[in-house]
C-alpha positions in Angstrom: 12.7 3.6 13.1 10.4 0.8 13.6 11.6 -2.5 15.2 10.8 -5.0 12.6 12.0 -7.9 14.7 8.9 -7.5 17.0 6.1 -9.9 16.0 3.5 -7.3 17.1 4.9 -4.7 14.7 5.0 -7.2 11.8 1.4 -8.2 12.5 0.4 -4.5 12.6 2.1 -3.9 9.2 0.5 -7.0 7.7 -3.0 -5.9 8.8 -2.2 -2.4 7.6 -1.3 -3.8 4.2 -4.5 -5.9 4.0 -6.7 -2.9 5.1 -4.9 -0.6 2.6 -5.6 -3.2 -0.2 -9.2 -3.4 0.7 -9.6 0.3 0.8 -7.8 0.7 -2.5 -10.0 -2.0 -4.1 -13.2 -0.5 -2.9 -12.7 3.2 -3.3 -9.1 3.9 -4.3 -6.9 6.3 -2.5 -5.4 3.9 0.1 -2.5 6.4 0.5 -4.8 8.3 2.8 -4.8 5.3 5.2 -1.4 3.6 4.6 1.0 6.6 4.8 -0.3 8.2 7.9 -0.4 4.8 9.6 3.2 4.1 8.7 4.2 7.5 10.0 2.3 6.8 13.3 4.3 3.5 13.5 7.5 5.5 13.3 8.6 5.1 9.7 10.3 8.2 8.1 8.1 10.0 5.6 10.4 9.2 2.7 10.1 5.4 3.5 6.3 5.6 3.9 5.8 7.4 0.6 8.4 5.3 -1.3 6.8 2.1 0.0 3.4 3.2 -1.2 4.9 4.1 -4.6 6.5 0.6 -5.0 3.3 -1.1 -3.9 1.1 0.8 -6.3 3.3 0.2 -9.4 2.3 -3.5 -9.9 -1.4 -2.7 -9.4 -1.2 0.0 -12.1 0.6 -2.4 -14.4 -2.0 -5.1 -13.9 -4.8 -2.6 -14.5 -3.2 -1.3 -17.7 -2.7 -4.8 -19.0 -6.3 -5.8 -18.2 -7.5 -2.7 -20.0 -5.3 -3.3 -23.0 -6.4 -7.0 -23.1 -10.1 -6.0 -23.1 -9.5 -4.2 -26.4 -11.2 -1.1 -27.8 -14.7 -0.4 -26.6 
């Protein structure tokens, strides 16, 4: 398991989150970046995938709301 008390590990996770967000915004599919990086940092595969799933849920909800709000095309 990853030592989350280390400032270096927290910085790496923060940068990973920002990079994953940029990749997701530009081309989508940040799971190809985020999950392997979390596995390389020592997270179990279940934690890496669940974390991505929890993170993508609000993005999907905001996208659905924006699409609903724009109305029929």
